N, C-alpha and C positions, 0 to 999 in steps of 0.2 A: 160449397155454400157460403153466399156473403151477402153483407147488408150496409146501408149508410145510413148513419148514425149524425144525431146532435147533441153534441155537449160542449158548454162553455162557448155558445156562440160560434162553434165550427164544427163543420160537417166533416166525417170520419168514413173511409170504406175499411171495414173488418170482415176477418175470416175468423174461424175457430182456430184456437192457438197462438193468433196474432198477441204481440206487446205493444202497447200502444202508451205514448205521454199524454194527458190530457191537463186542461186546465186543472190548477189543485183542488181537490177535494176534502172536505174534513172527514175523511174516514180513516182507521188503524188498518196496519199491516195485517192480512189474512180476510179481511171484511169482504164480503160480496156488495157488487154494486150492479143495480139494476138500470138500463138505459131504455127508456119507453118511447122517444121520438125516433121512431124507426121508419126512413124514406120509402128505402126498397130493399127487397129481399129476393134473392135468387136463390136458388138450389142449384142450377146448370143455366148454359144458355138459353135455353126454350123456358125452362119454369120460371117466369120472372112476375112479382108482385110489387106495383107501384102505387104509392100511397097518395091522396089529393088532400091535404098533404102528407098526411103518415098513415101506415099501415096499421088496419086496426087488428088489435091484439097481438101483433108483433113485440118482441123485446129483445133485448141483447143482454146478457148477464156475463158478468166479468168480475173477478176478484184483483184486491188492490197487491201488488207486488211492492212497490215502494210508495208510502205516504208522503215524502216530500223529496225533490229531486229539484236543481239549479239548473238552470239553463246557462249559457256563456254570458258574461256578461257585456252591456252594449254600453258604450260610452257617449254622453251627450256632453256638445261641447258649446258653447255660446262665446261669441268674439265679436269685439267691434274694433275698426281699426282705427288708431290715433286717438284712443279716449283712454286706453291703458284700463279694457275692461276685458277680463276673461272667466269665464264659469265653466266649470267641468265638473261634472255629476255623472254616475252609475246606474243600473238599473238590472238587476238578475230575476228574470220570472221564474215562479215556481211552478211545477208541475206534480202530476201524481201517477205513477206510472201503473198501470193496469194489464192483466191478461185476460183474454174474451175468452169465456169457456165453453157458453152454447148460444145458441140462436133460436129463436122460436118463432116460428111464422106462424 
């Protein structure tokens, strides 16, 4: 069984037991999270429910494994030749790691 959910402005294909890194949520470790924006639910290839835009009554339940992890650093460099201008900054996006427990159709 799998589903397509939306969280943090992104869509993810999830199955029960998957571990997923999503945009940071303000939840503590071990807390339950429910995703109600479910676009598609499928038991197998033959039984598919497609929402318009969401599947009514469907939700995906997950539990927080890690409340805050950081991605690799992205370096940003601004440079203007012959003007002695160079500016270097960086950014590390924060994520929450969740484990998908149940898909309710």
